[in-house]
TIVO-2410 file (N, C-alpha, C; in nm, 3 decimals):
# residues 189
REC num residu      c1      c2      c3 atome chaine
REC   1      X   1.063   1.780  -5.702     N      A
REC   1      X   0.948   1.722  -5.638    CA      A
REC   1      X   0.941   1.571  -5.665     C      A
REC   2      X   0.987   1.526  -5.780     N      A
REC   2      X   0.984   1.385  -5.814    CA      A
REC   2      X   1.070   1.299  -5.720     C      A
REC   3      X   1.187   1.349  -5.684     N      A
REC   3      X   1.275   1.272  -5.595    CA      A
REC   3      X   1.215   1.269  -5.456     C      A
REC   4      X   1.152   1.373  -5.410     N      A
REC   4      X   1.087   1.373  -5.280    CA      A
REC   4      X   0.975   1.269  -5.274     C      A
REC   5      X   0.894   1.263  -5.380     N      A
REC   5      X   0.788   1.164  -5.384    CA      A
REC   5      X   0.848   1.023  -5.385     C      A
REC   6      X   0.959   1.004  -5.460     N      A
REC   6      X   1.023   0.875  -5.462    CA      A
REC   6      X   1.071   0.836  -5.322     C      A
REC   7      X   1.138   0.931  -5.252     N      A
REC   7      X   1.183   0.904  -5.116    CA      A
REC   7      X   1.064   0.868  -5.027     C      A
REC   8      X   0.953   0.941  -5.040     N      A
REC   8      X   0.836   0.918  -4.958    CA      A
REC   8      X   0.782   0.777  -4.982     C      A
REC   9      X   0.763   0.741  -5.106     N      A
REC   9      X   0.701   0.610  -5.137    CA      A
REC   9      X   0.796   0.496  -5.093     C      A
REC  10      X   0.924   0.511  -5.119     N      A
REC  10      X   1.018   0.404  -5.080    CA      A
REC  10      X   1.022   0.383  -4.931     C      A
REC  11      X   1.037   0.490  -4.854     N      A
REC  11      X   1.049   0.475  -4.709    CA      A
REC  11      X   0.917   0.451  -4.641     C      A
REC  12      X   0.808   0.492  -4.700     N      A
REC  12      X   0.676   0.456  -4.649    CA      A
REC  12      X   0.661   0.305  -4.658     C      A
REC  13      X   0.703   0.247  -4.770     N      A
REC  13      X   0.698   0.102  -4.785    CA      A
REC  13      X   0.781   0.030  -4.683     C      A
REC  14      X   0.904   0.081  -4.654     N      A
REC  14      X   0.987   0.018  -4.553    CA      A
REC  14      X   0.919   0.031  -4.416     C      A
REC  15      X   0.862   0.147  -4.389     N      A
REC  15      X   0.795   0.167  -4.259    CA      A
REC  15      X   0.671   0.075  -4.247     C      A
REC  16      X   0.606   0.051  -4.355     N      A
REC  16      X   0.483  -0.031  -4.352    CA      A
REC  16      X   0.514  -0.182  -4.343     C      A
REC  17      X   0.615  -0.226  -4.418     N      A
REC  17      X   0.643  -0.371  -4.426    CA      A
REC  17      X   0.755  -0.412  -4.335     C      A
REC  18      X   0.832  -0.320  -4.277     N      A
REC  18      X   0.942  -0.355  -4.189    CA      A
REC  18      X   0.895  -0.385  -4.048     C      A
REC  19      X   0.934  -0.504  -3.999     N      A
REC  19      X   0.898  -0.544  -3.859    CA      A
REC  19      X   1.021  -0.546  -3.780     C      A
REC  20      X   1.004  -0.533  -3.647     N      A
REC  20      X   1.117  -0.541  -3.557    CA      A
REC  20      X   1.174  -0.404  -3.530     C      A
REC  21      X   1.295  -0.404  -3.479     N      A
REC  21      X   1.362  -0.275  -3.450    CA      A
REC  21      X   1.431  -0.221  -3.573     C      A
REC  22      X   1.507  -0.114  -3.554     N      A
REC  22      X   1.575  -0.048  -3.665    CA      A
REC  22      X   1.672  -0.138  -3.739     C      A
REC  23      X   1.740  -0.225  -3.666     N      A
REC  23      X   1.838  -0.314  -3.731    CA      A
REC  23      X   1.771  -0.414  -3.819     C      A
REC  24      X   1.647  -0.452  -3.784     N      A
REC  24      X   1.574  -0.543  -3.870    CA      A
REC  24      X   1.535  -0.477  -4.001     C      A
REC  25      X   1.520  -0.347  -3.999     N      A
REC  25      X   1.481  -0.272  -4.122    CA      A
REC  25      X   1.600  -0.236  -4.212     C      A
REC  26      X   1.722  -0.244  -4.157     N      A
REC  26      X   1.838  -0.203  -4.232    CA      A
REC  26      X   1.856  -0.280  -4.365     C      A
REC  27      X   1.832  -0.411  -4.369     N      A
REC  27      X   1.844  -0.478  -4.502    CA      A
REC  27      X   1.742  -0.428  -4.603     C      A
REC  28      X   1.624  -0.391  -4.559     N      A
REC  28      X   1.527  -0.336  -4.653    CA      A
REC  28      X   1.572  -0.198  -4.703     C      A
REC  29      X   1.623  -0.119  -4.609     N      A
REC  29      X   1.674   0.015  -4.647    CA      A
REC  29      X   1.794   0.003  -4.741     C      A
REC  30      X   1.882  -0.092  -4.711     N      A
REC  30      X   1.998  -0.113  -4.795    CA      A
REC  30      X   1.958  -0.150  -4.937     C      A
REC  31      X   1.864  -0.242  -4.950     N      A
REC  31      X   1.817  -0.284  -5.082    CA      A
REC  31      X   1.765  -0.165  -5.161     C      A
REC  32      X   1.689  -0.078  -5.097     N      A
REC  32      X   1.634   0.040  -5.164    CA      A
REC  32      X   1.744   0.135  -5.207     C      A
REC  33      X   1.833   0.170  -5.117     N      A
REC  33      X   1.936   0.268  -5.149    CA      A
REC  33      X   2.031   0.213  -5.255     C      A
REC  34      X   2.056   0.082  -5.252     N      A
REC  34      X   2.146   0.020  -5.354    CA      A
REC  34      X   2.074   0.016  -5.489     C      A
REC  35      X   1.949  -0.032  -5.490     N      A
REC  35      X   1.877  -0.044  -5.618    CA      A
REC  35      X   1.853   0.091  -5.687     C      A
REC  36      X   1.840   0.197  -5.609     N      A
REC  36      X   1.818   0.330  -5.668    CA      A
REC  36      X   1.943   0.413  -5.681     C      A
REC  37      X   2.056   0.355  -5.642     N      A
REC  37      X   2.183   0.421  -5.659    CA      A
REC  37      X   2.204   0.539  -5.566     C      A
REC  38      X   2.135   0.538  -5.454     N      A
REC  38      X   2.152   0.649  -5.358    CA      A
REC  38      X   2.283   0.641  -5.285     C      A
REC  39      X   2.321   0.521  -5.239     N      A
REC  39      X   2.445   0.498  -5.170    CA      A
REC  39      X   2.506   0.366  -5.211     C      A
REC  40      X   2.641   0.360  -5.208     N      A
REC  40      X   2.711   0.232  -5.230    CA      A
REC  40      X   2.707   0.149  -5.100     C      A
REC  41      X   2.747   0.024  -5.109     N      A
REC  41      X   2.750  -0.061  -4.992    CA      A
REC  41      X   2.843  -0.002  -4.883     C      A
REC  42      X   2.960   0.052  -4.926     N      A
REC  42      X   3.054   0.112  -4.835    CA      A
REC  42      X   2.994   0.235  -4.769     C      A
REC  43      X   2.931   0.319  -4.848     N      A
REC  43      X   2.868   0.443  -4.793    CA      A
REC  43      X   2.755   0.403  -4.698     C      A
REC  44      X   2.681   0.299  -4.732     N      A
REC  44      X   2.574   0.254  -4.641    CA      A
REC  44      X   2.629   0.206  -4.509     C      A
REC  45      X   2.740   0.130  -4.514     N      A
REC  45      X   2.801   0.085  -4.387    CA      A
REC  45      X   2.843   0.203  -4.300     C      A
REC  46      X   2.901   0.301  -4.363     N      A
REC  46      X   2.939   0.424  -4.289    CA      A
REC  46      X   2.816   0.493  -4.230     C      A
REC  47      X   2.706   0.498  -4.310     N      A
REC  47      X   2.584   0.557  -4.263    CA      A
REC  47      X   2.530   0.488  -4.143     C      A
REC  48      X   2.538   0.352  -4.140     N      A
REC  48      X   2.489   0.275  -4.028    CA      A
REC  48      X   2.573   0.307  -3.904     C      A
REC  49      X   2.701   0.318  -3.917     N      A
REC  49      X   2.788   0.351  -3.804    CA      A
REC  49      X   2.755   0.489  -3.752     C      A
REC  50      X   2.734   0.584  -3.839     N      A
REC  50      X   2.698   0.719  -3.797    CA      A
REC  50      X   2.561   0.717  -3.730     C      A
REC  51      X   2.469   0.641  -3.787     N      A
REC  51      X   2.333   0.632  -3.730    CA      A
REC  51      X   2.336   0.575  -3.588     C      A
REC  52      X   2.426   0.479  -3.564     N      A
REC  52      X   2.438   0.423  -3.428    CA      A
REC  52      X   2.500   0.518  -3.331     C      A
REC  53      X   2.592   0.598  -3.378     N      A
REC  53      X   2.665   0.687  -3.286    CA      A
REC  53      X   2.579   0.809  -3.248     C      A
REC  54      X   2.477   0.842  -3.331     N      A
REC  54      X   2.394   0.957  -3.300    CA      A
REC  54      X   2.280   0.917  -3.204     C      A
REC  55      X   2.229   1.010  -3.124     N      A
REC  55      X   2.114   0.977  -3.043    CA      A
REC  55      X   1.992   0.957  -3.128     C      A
REC  56      X   1.902   0.869  -3.081     N      A
REC  56      X   1.778   0.842  -3.156    CA      A
REC  56      X   1.780   0.707  -3.220     C      A
REC  57      X   1.664   0.668  -3.273     N      A
REC  57      X   1.653   0.538  -3.335    CA      A
REC  57      X   1.736   0.523  -3.460     C      A
REC  58      X   1.802   0.410  -3.482     N      A
REC  58      X   1.891   0.390  -3.597    CA      A
REC  58      X   1.816   0.404  -3.728     C      A
REC  59      X   1.691   0.360  -3.735     N      A
REC  59      X   1.619   0.371  -3.860    CA      A
REC  59      X   1.595   0.515  -3.897     C      A
REC  60      X   1.554   0.601  -3.799     N      A
REC  60      X   1.527   0.741  -3.828    CA      A
REC  60      X   1.658   0.807  -3.871     C      A
REC  61      X   1.767   0.779  -3.802     N      A
REC  61      X   1.895   0.838  -3.837    CA      A
REC  61      X   1.939   0.796  -3.977     C      A
REC  62      X   1.917   0.664  -4.011     N      A
REC  62      X   1.959   0.612  -4.139    CA      A
REC  62      X   1.880   0.676  -4.252     C      A
REC  63      X   1.751   0.681  -4.240     N      A
REC  63      X   1.671   0.738  -4.353    CA      A
REC  63      X   1.688   0.889  -4.364     C      A
REC  64      X   1.708   0.956  -4.251     N      A
REC  64      X   1.732   1.100  -4.260    CA      A
REC  64      X   1.866   1.127  -4.329     C      A
REC  65      X   1.967   1.051  -4.297     N      A
REC  65      X   2.096   1.063  -4.363    CA      A
REC  65      X   2.083   1.043  -4.514     C      A
REC  66      X   2.016   0.932  -4.547     N      A
REC  66      X   2.000   0.899  -4.691    CA      A
REC  66      X   1.916   1.010  -4.759     C      A
REC  67      X   1.806   1.053  -4.698     N      A
REC  67      X   1.725   1.158  -4.758    CA      A
REC  67      X   1.800   1.287  -4.773     C      A
REC  68      X   1.886   1.319  -4.677     N      A
REC  68      X   1.965   1.442  -4.686    CA      A
REC  68      X   2.068   1.427  -4.800     C      A
REC  69      X   2.130   1.313  -4.814     N      A
REC  69      X   2.230   1.293  -4.922    CA      A
REC  69      X   2.162   1.303  -5.062     C      A
REC  70      X   2.036   1.263  -5.070     N      A
REC  70      X   1.966   1.261  -5.200    CA      A
REC  70      X   1.905   1.398  -5.231     C      A
REC  71      X   1.842   1.459  -5.130     N      A
REC  71      X   1.764   1.583  -5.158    CA      A
REC  71      X   1.774   1.688  -5.049     C      A
REC  72      X   1.884   1.688  -4.976     N      A
REC  72      X   1.904   1.792  -4.876    CA      A
REC  72      X   1.802   1.781  -4.757     C      A
REC  73      X   1.780   1.895  -4.692     N      A
REC  73      X   1.692   1.897  -4.575    CA      A
REC  73      X   1.554   1.854  -4.610     C      A
REC  74      X   1.492   1.896  -4.725     N      A
REC  74      X   1.359   1.847  -4.757    CA      A
REC  74      X   1.357   1.694  -4.772     C      A
REC  75      X   1.464   1.636  -4.828     N      A
REC  75      X   1.471   1.491  -4.845    CA      A
REC  75      X   1.481   1.420  -4.710     C      A
REC  76      X   1.557   1.476  -4.617     N      A
REC  76      X   1.564   1.417  -4.482    CA      A
REC  76      X   1.430   1.423  -4.412     C      A
REC  77      X   1.361   1.538  -4.419     N      A
REC  77      X   1.234   1.555  -4.354    CA      A
REC  77      X   1.127   1.458  -4.412     C      A
REC  78      X   1.125   1.448  -4.541     N      A
REC  78      X   1.020   1.362  -4.605    CA      A
REC  78      X   1.052   1.217  -4.576     C      A
REC  79      X   1.179   1.182  -4.569     N      A
REC  79      X   1.215   1.044  -4.543    CA      A
REC  79      X   1.178   1.006  -4.400     C      A
REC  80      X   1.202   1.094  -4.304     N      A
REC  80      X   1.162   1.067  -4.163    CA      A
REC  80      X   1.010   1.056  -4.154     C      A
REC  81      X   0.936   1.148  -4.214     N      A
REC  81      X   0.790   1.143  -4.213    CA      A
REC  81      X   0.739   1.012  -4.276     C      A
REC  82      X   0.800   0.974  -4.388     N      A
REC  82      X   0.752   0.852  -4.456    CA      A
REC  82      X   0.777   0.726  -4.376     C      A
REC  83      X   0.889   0.714  -4.307     N      A
REC  83      X   0.918   0.591  -4.232    CA      A
REC  83      X   0.836   0.584  -4.104     C      A
REC  84      X   0.793   0.698  -4.049     N      A
REC  84      X   0.715   0.702  -3.926    CA      A
REC  84      X   0.566   0.691  -3.949     C      A
REC  85      X   0.519   0.742  -4.059     N      A
REC  85      X   0.374   0.752  -4.085    CA      A
REC  85      X   0.304   0.616  -4.080     C      A
REC  86      X   0.356   0.507  -4.140     N      A
REC  86      X   0.283   0.380  -4.128    CA      A
REC  86      X   0.268   0.333  -3.981     C      A
REC  87      X   0.370   0.353  -3.899     N      A
REC  87      X   0.355   0.316  -3.759    CA      A
REC  87      X   0.248   0.393  -3.689     C      A
REC  88      X   0.240   0.523  -3.717     N      A
REC  88      X   0.136   0.605  -3.657    CA      A
REC  88      X  -0.003   0.554  -3.699     C      A
REC  89      X  -0.019   0.528  -3.828     N      A
REC  89      X  -0.150   0.479  -3.876    CA      A
REC  89      X  -0.184   0.343  -3.812     C      A
REC  90      X  -0.086   0.249  -3.816     N      A
REC  90      X  -0.112   0.116  -3.765    CA      A
REC  90      X  -0.140   0.115  -3.615     C      A
REC  91      X  -0.066   0.192  -3.538     N      A
REC  91      X  -0.084   0.198  -3.394    CA      A
REC  91      X  -0.225   0.259  -3.363     C      A
REC  92      X  -0.264   0.358  -3.438     N      A
REC  92      X  -0.397   0.419  -3.417    CA      A
REC  92      X  -0.505   0.315  -3.441     C      A
REC  93      X  -0.487   0.235  -3.547     N      A
REC  93      X  -0.590   0.131  -3.576    CA      A
REC  93      X  -0.584   0.023  -3.469     C      A
REC  94      X  -0.467  -0.022  -3.433     N      A
REC  94      X  -0.454  -0.129  -3.333    CA      A
REC  94      X  -0.512  -0.087  -3.199     C      A
REC  95      X  -0.485   0.033  -3.159     N      A
REC  95      X  -0.540   0.080  -3.027    CA      A
REC  95      X  -0.693   0.079  -3.028     C      A
REC  96      X  -0.750   0.105  -3.143     N      A
REC  96      X  -0.897   0.106  -3.155    CA      A
REC  96      X  -0.954  -0.033  -3.130     C      A
REC  97      X  -0.883  -0.140  -3.170     N      A
REC  97      X  -0.933  -0.280  -3.164    CA      A
REC  97      X  -0.863  -0.364  -3.063     C      A
REC  98      X  -0.767  -0.311  -2.986     N      A
REC  98      X  -0.683  -0.390  -2.899    CA      A
REC  98      X  -0.761  -0.470  -2.795     C      A
REC  99      X  -0.853  -0.408  -2.728     N      A
REC  99      X  -0.928  -0.474  -2.623    CA      A
REC  99      X  -1.004  -0.595  -2.674     C      A
REC 100      X  -1.054  -0.588  -2.796     N      A
REC 100      X  -1.129  -0.698  -2.854    CA      A
REC 100      X  -1.046  -0.825  -2.877     C      A
REC 101      X  -0.915  -0.808  -2.909     N      A
REC 101      X  -0.830  -0.919  -2.947    CA      A
REC 101      X  -0.722  -0.950  -2.843     C      A
REC 102      X  -0.732  -0.896  -2.726     N      A
REC 102      X  -0.628  -0.908  -2.626    CA      A
REC 102      X  -0.589  -1.056  -2.596     C      A
REC 103      X  -0.678  -1.146  -2.588     N      A
REC 103      X  -0.653  -1.286  -2.559    CA      A
REC 103      X  -0.654  -1.374  -2.679     C      A
REC 104      X  -0.643  -1.321  -2.797     N      A
REC 104      X  -0.653  -1.399  -2.924    CA      A
REC 104      X  -0.536  -1.485  -2.946     C      A
REC 105      X  -0.562  -1.616  -2.964     N      A
REC 105      X  -0.458  -1.708  -2.997    CA      A
REC 105      X  -0.398  -1.684  -3.136     C      A
REC 106      X  -0.484  -1.643  -3.226     N      A
REC 106      X  -0.435  -1.607  -3.364    CA      A
REC 106      X  -0.340  -1.493  -3.365     C      A
REC 107      X  -0.371  -1.389  -3.288     N      A
REC 107      X  -0.284  -1.273  -3.283    CA      A
REC 107      X  -0.150  -1.314  -3.217     C      A
REC 108      X  -0.158  -1.392  -3.109     N      A
REC 108      X  -0.031  -1.438  -3.048    CA      A
REC 108      X   0.051  -1.521  -3.144     C      A
REC 109      X  -0.013  -1.602  -3.227     N      A
REC 109      X   0.056  -1.683  -3.330    CA      A
REC 109      X   0.124  -1.596  -3.433     C      A
REC 110      X   0.059  -1.487  -3.472     N      A
REC 110      X   0.118  -1.395  -3.569    CA      A
REC 110      X   0.246  -1.338  -3.509     C      A
REC 111      X   0.237  -1.291  -3.383     N      A
REC 111      X   0.358  -1.233  -3.322    CA      A
REC 111      X   0.469  -1.336  -3.303     C      A
REC 112      X   0.432  -1.459  -3.277     N      A
REC 112      X   0.530  -1.567  -3.264    CA      A
REC 112      X   0.600  -1.590  -3.399     C      A
REC 113      X   0.530  -1.574  -3.507     N      A
REC 113      X   0.591  -1.587  -3.640    CA      A
REC 113      X   0.677  -1.469  -3.680     C      A
REC 114      X   0.643  -1.352  -3.630     N      A
REC 114      X   0.719  -1.232  -3.662    CA      A
REC 114      X   0.854  -1.230  -3.594     C      A
REC 115      X   0.863  -1.285  -3.475     N      A
REC 115      X   0.989  -1.281  -3.398    CA      A
REC 115      X   1.106  -1.339  -3.471     C      A
REC 116      X   1.095  -1.463  -3.526     N      A
REC 116      X   1.213  -1.521  -3.596    CA      A
REC 116      X   1.252  -1.442  -3.722     C      A
REC 117      X   1.149  -1.385  -3.789     N      A
REC 117      X   1.179  -1.304  -3.905    CA      A
REC 117      X   1.260  -1.185  -3.864     C      A
REC 118      X   1.225  -1.120  -3.755     N      A
REC 118      X   1.299  -1.005  -3.708    CA      A
REC 118      X   1.443  -1.039  -3.675     C      A
REC 119      X   1.461  -1.156  -3.610     N      A
REC 119      X   1.596  -1.200  -3.576    CA      A
REC 119      X   1.676  -1.225  -3.703     C      A
REC 120      X   1.613  -1.286  -3.802     N      A
REC 120      X   1.682  -1.309  -3.933    CA      A
REC 120      X   1.725  -1.180  -4.000     C      A
REC 121      X   1.637  -1.079  -3.994     N      A
REC 121      X   1.669  -0.950  -4.056    CA      A
REC 121      X   1.781  -0.883  -3.982     C      A
REC 122      X   1.782  -0.890  -3.849     N      A
REC 122      X   1.893  -0.832  -3.771    CA      A
REC 122      X   2.024  -0.905  -3.805     C      A
REC 123      X   2.018  -1.037  -3.818     N      A
REC 123      X   2.138  -1.116  -3.856    CA      A
REC 123      X   2.187  -1.076  -3.995     C      A
REC 124      X   2.095  -1.051  -4.086     N      A
REC 124      X   2.133  -1.007  -4.220    CA      A
REC 124      X   2.203  -0.872  -4.215     C      A
REC 125      X   2.152  -0.783  -4.134     N      A
REC 125      X   2.213  -0.651  -4.120    CA      A
REC 125      X   2.357  -0.666  -4.061     C      A
REC 126      X   2.374  -0.755  -3.963     N      A
REC 126      X   2.504  -0.778  -3.904    CA      A
REC 126      X   2.602  -0.833  -4.008     C      A
REC 127      X   2.559  -0.926  -4.089     N      A
REC 127      X   2.647  -0.985  -4.194    CA      A
REC 127      X   2.684  -0.877  -4.297     C      A
REC 128      X   2.584  -0.797  -4.337     N      A
REC 128      X   2.608  -0.695  -4.440    CA      A
REC 128      X   2.710  -0.590  -4.389     C      A
REC 129      X   2.695  -0.549  -4.267     N      A
REC 129      X   2.787  -0.450  -4.210    CA      A
REC 129      X   2.927  -0.510  -4.194     C      A
REC 130      X   2.934  -0.637  -4.148     N      A
REC 130      X   3.065  -0.701  -4.130    CA      A
REC 130      X   3.138  -0.721  -4.262     C      A
REC 131      X   3.065  -0.748  -4.368     N      A
REC 131      X   3.128  -0.763  -4.500    CA      A
REC 131      X   3.195  -0.637  -4.547     C      A
REC 132      X   3.143  -0.524  -4.509     N      A
REC 132      X   3.202  -0.397  -4.553    CA      A
REC 132      X   3.297  -0.337  -4.451     C      A
REC 133      X   3.309  -0.408  -4.337     N      A
REC 133      X   3.399  -0.353  -4.232    CA      A
REC 133      X   3.512  -0.446  -4.193     C      A
REC 134      X   3.481  -0.574  -4.173     N      A
REC 134      X   3.576  -0.668  -4.121    CA      A
REC 134      X   3.645  -0.758  -4.224     C      A
REC 135      X   3.582  -0.766  -4.343     N      A
REC 135      X   3.632  -0.860  -4.446    CA      A
REC 135      X   3.663  -0.788  -4.577     C      A
REC 136      X   3.742  -0.853  -4.662     N      A
REC 136      X   3.771  -0.801  -4.795    CA      A
REC 136      X   3.675  -0.862  -4.895     C      A
REC 137      X   3.549  -0.866  -4.866     N      A
REC 137      X   3.450  -0.922  -4.957    CA      A
REC 137      X   3.337  -0.988  -4.883     C      A
REC 138      X   3.270  -1.081  -4.952     N      A
REC 138      X   3.154  -1.146  -4.892    CA      A
REC 138      X   3.192  -1.239  -4.778     C      A
REC 139      X   3.112  -1.241  -4.678     N      A
REC 139      X   3.139  -1.322  -4.560    CA      A
REC 139      X   3.140  -1.471  -4.594     C      A
REC 140      X   3.043  -1.513  -4.670     N      A
REC 140      X   3.034  -1.654  -4.709    CA      A
REC 140      X   3.074  -1.668  -4.855     C      A
REC 141      X   3.205  -1.688  -4.879     N      A
REC 141      X   3.257  -1.700  -5.015    CA      A
REC 141      X   3.372  -1.799  -5.019     C      A
REC 142      X   3.409  -1.836  -5.137     N      A
REC 142      X   3.521  -1.931  -5.156    CA      A
REC 142      X   3.658  -1.860  -5.131     C      A
REC 143      X   3.661  -1.730  -5.126     N      A
REC 143      X   3.783  -1.660  -5.105    CA      A
REC 143      X   3.847  -1.689  -4.970     C      A
REC 144      X   3.764  -1.728  -4.871     N      A
REC 144      X   3.817  -1.762  -4.740    CA      A
REC 144      X   3.927  -1.867  -4.752     C      A
REC 145      X   3.901  -1.969  -4.827     N      A
REC 145      X   3.996  -2.081  -4.841    CA      A
REC 145      X   4.127  -2.036  -4.906     C      A
REC 146      X   4.116  -1.953  -5.010     N      A
REC 146      X   4.237  -1.916  -5.081    CA      A
REC 146      X   4.317  -1.804  -5.008     C      A
REC 147      X   4.250  -1.711  -4.944     N      A
REC 147      X   4.320  -1.598  -4.880    CA      A
REC 147      X   4.346  -1.617  -4.732     C      A
REC 148      X   4.271  -1.702  -4.666     N      A
REC 148      X   4.290  -1.726  -4.523    CA      A
REC 148      X   4.275  -1.599  -4.442     C      A
REC 149      X   4.370  -1.572  -4.351     N      A
REC 149      X   4.363  -1.455  -4.265    CA      A
REC 149      X   4.378  -1.326  -4.342     C      A
REC 150      X   4.436  -1.331  -4.464     N      A
REC 150      X   4.451  -1.209  -4.542    CA      A
REC 150      X   4.316  -1.159  -4.588     C      A
REC 151      X   4.211  -1.237  -4.572     N      A
REC 151      X   4.075  -1.200  -4.608    CA      A
REC 151      X   4.015  -1.102  -4.504     C      A
REC 152      X   4.077  -1.096  -4.386     N      A
REC 152      X   4.031  -1.013  -4.279    CA      A
REC 152      X   4.094  -0.875  -4.284     C      A
REC 153      X   4.022  -0.776  -4.234     N      A
REC 153      X   4.075  -0.642  -4.209    CA      A
REC 153      X   4.129  -0.644  -4.065     C      A
REC 154      X   4.256  -0.640  -4.043     N      A
REC 154      X   4.309  -0.665  -3.908    CA      A
REC 154      X   4.271  -0.562  -3.802     C      A
REC 155      X   4.286  -0.437  -3.833     N      A
REC 155      X   4.256  -0.333  -3.731    CA      A
REC 155      X   4.109  -0.332  -3.690     C      A
REC 156      X   4.016  -0.329  -3.791     N      A
REC 156      X   3.875  -0.335  -3.752    CA      A
REC 156      X   3.835  -0.462  -3.674     C      A
REC 157      X   3.902  -0.576  -3.708     N      A
REC 157      X   3.872  -0.703  -3.638    CA      A
REC 157      X   3.919  -0.692  -3.492     C      A
REC 158      X   4.034  -0.634  -3.467     N      A
REC 158      X   4.085  -0.619  -3.331    CA      A
REC 158      X   3.990  -0.523  -3.253     C      A
REC 159      X   3.954  -0.412  -3.313     N      A
REC 159      X   3.861  -0.319  -3.247    CA      A
REC 159      X   3.732  -0.394  -3.212     C      A
REC 160      X   3.678  -0.469  -3.305     N      A
REC 160      X   3.551  -0.543  -3.287    CA      A
REC 160      X   3.568  -0.638  -3.170     C      A
REC 161      X   3.676  -0.716  -3.170     N      A
REC 161      X   3.699  -0.817  -3.065    CA      A
REC 161      X   3.711  -0.749  -2.926     C      A
REC 162      X   3.783  -0.641  -2.921     N      A
REC 162      X   3.801  -0.570  -2.792    CA      A
REC 162      X   3.666  -0.520  -2.741     C      A
REC 163      X   3.589  -0.463  -2.830     N      A
REC 163      X   3.456  -0.409  -2.792    CA      A
REC 163      X   3.362  -0.522  -2.748     C      A
REC 164      X   3.365  -0.636  -2.814     N      A
REC 164      X   3.280  -0.748  -2.775    CA      A
REC 164      X   3.322  -0.797  -2.633     C      A
REC 165      X   3.454  -0.811  -2.612     N      A
REC 165      X   3.500  -0.856  -2.478    CA      A
REC 165      X   3.460  -0.755  -2.369     C      A
REC 166      X   3.481  -0.628  -2.398     N      A
REC 166      X   3.443  -0.524  -2.302    CA      A
REC 166      X   3.295  -0.525  -2.272     C      A
REC 167      X   3.216  -0.545  -2.376     N      A
REC 167      X   3.069  -0.548  -2.361    CA      A
REC 167      X   3.025  -0.664  -2.274     C      A
REC 168      X   3.086  -0.781  -2.296     N      A
REC 168      X   3.047  -0.902  -2.224    CA      A
REC 168      X   3.106  -0.910  -2.084     C      A
REC 169      X   3.225  -0.852  -2.058     N      A
REC 169      X   3.294  -0.874  -1.935    CA      A
REC 169      X   3.289  -0.752  -1.841     C      A
REC 170      X   3.244  -0.639  -1.887     N      A
REC 170      X   3.236  -0.520  -1.800    CA      A
REC 170      X   3.097  -0.459  -1.806     C      A
REC 171      X   3.076  -0.360  -1.731     N      A
REC 171      X   2.949  -0.288  -1.732    CA      A
REC 171      X   2.962  -0.152  -1.800     C      A
REC 172      X   3.058  -0.142  -1.893     N      A
REC 172      X   3.076  -0.017  -1.968    CA      A
REC 172      X   2.954   0.004  -2.062     C      A
REC 173      X   2.903   0.123  -2.061     N      A
REC 173      X   2.788   0.158  -2.142    CA      A
REC 173      X   2.818   0.139  -2.291     C      A
REC 174      X   2.719   0.083  -2.365     N      A
REC 174      X   2.736   0.070  -2.512    CA      A
REC 174      X   2.770   0.203  -2.577     C      A
REC 175      X   2.714   0.312  -2.526     N      A
REC 175      X   2.743   0.446  -2.581    CA      A
REC 175      X   2.892   0.477  -2.569     C      A
REC 176      X   2.948   0.446  -2.451     N      A
REC 176      X   3.092   0.471  -2.431    CA      A
REC 176      X   3.172   0.385  -2.523     C      A
REC 177      X   3.130   0.258  -2.542     N      A
REC 177      X   3.202   0.165  -2.631    CA      A
REC 177      X   3.198   0.218  -2.776     C      A
REC 178      X   3.086   0.274  -2.817     N      A
REC 178      X   3.079   0.332  -2.950    CA      A
REC 178      X   3.173   0.446  -2.964     C      A
REC 179      X   3.183   0.534  -2.864     N      A
REC 179      X   3.277   0.642  -2.869    CA      A
REC 179      X   3.420   0.596  -2.870     C      A
REC 180      X   3.450   0.492  -2.789     N      A
REC 180      X   3.586   0.437  -2.784    CA      A
REC 180      X   3.622   0.375  -2.918     C      A
REC 181      X   3.527   0.304  -2.980     N      A
REC 181      X   3.548   0.243  -3.109    CA      A
REC 181      X   3.570   0.346  -3.219     C      A
REC 182      X   3.493   0.454  -3.210     N      A
REC 182      X   3.511   0.564  -3.306    CA      A
REC 182      X   3.648   0.629  -3.290     C      A
REC 183      X   3.688   0.651  -3.167     N      A
REC 183      X   3.823   0.711  -3.141    CA      A
REC 183      X   3.930   0.616  -3.188     C      A
REC 184      X   3.920   0.486  -3.164     N      A
REC 184      X   4.020   0.389  -3.207    CA      A
REC 184      X   4.027   0.388  -3.360     C      A
REC 185      X   3.910   0.388  -3.424     N      A
REC 185      X   3.908   0.389  -3.571    CA      A
REC 185      X   3.969   0.514  -3.628     C      A
REC 186      X   3.945   0.627  -3.565     N      A
REC 186      X   3.997   0.756  -3.610    CA      A
REC 186      X   4.148   0.755  -3.603     C      A
REC 187      X   4.205   0.695  -3.498     N      A
REC 187      X   4.351   0.697  -3.479    CA      A
REC 187      X   4.424   0.585  -3.550     C      A
REC 188      X   4.358   0.468  -3.563     N      A
REC 188      X   4.428   0.352  -3.614    CA      A
REC 188      X   4.400   0.321  -3.763     C      A
REC 189      X   4.290   0.368  -3.815     N      A
REC 189      X   4.255   0.330  -3.955    CA      A
REC 189      X   4.285   0.444  -4.044     C      A
***
């Protein structure tokens, strides 16, 4: 019961204080799972990839995976409930007062301040995932100078580059690109 309460309190906090989409919440989730020893950085990167490949929001998939790894099905269920509950509470409160503040300059200013924070959190998630996938260590480190191209993971970098080009130059669905990337990784790595 203690581990379920821990999962609830941790993910309720992420759900309450996390702004933006699921990728903006990933750094918060990573910090929690790392600090509590639930998953290593490598395991977390794999979890993010699995969470993206599955249908549904990445945050829900990520916390359910982590909850399952820590406490089985009850851990997954409590983690999902905990991450969703703050949004349900806040939306209920906001809907009650929305008409009163619809044209509020202060409210618009708050949202204008939240947008760059969300972008920063998404960028942090991208750097964290790339460090565990494309590089042999930290993205911003002195090892770049000494190791040069040997610092890169060649096969994942090629897969990444091909997917970026296909995403920008074609109309292939991101879902199809995820499946193609998964297949390439399965055969080449």
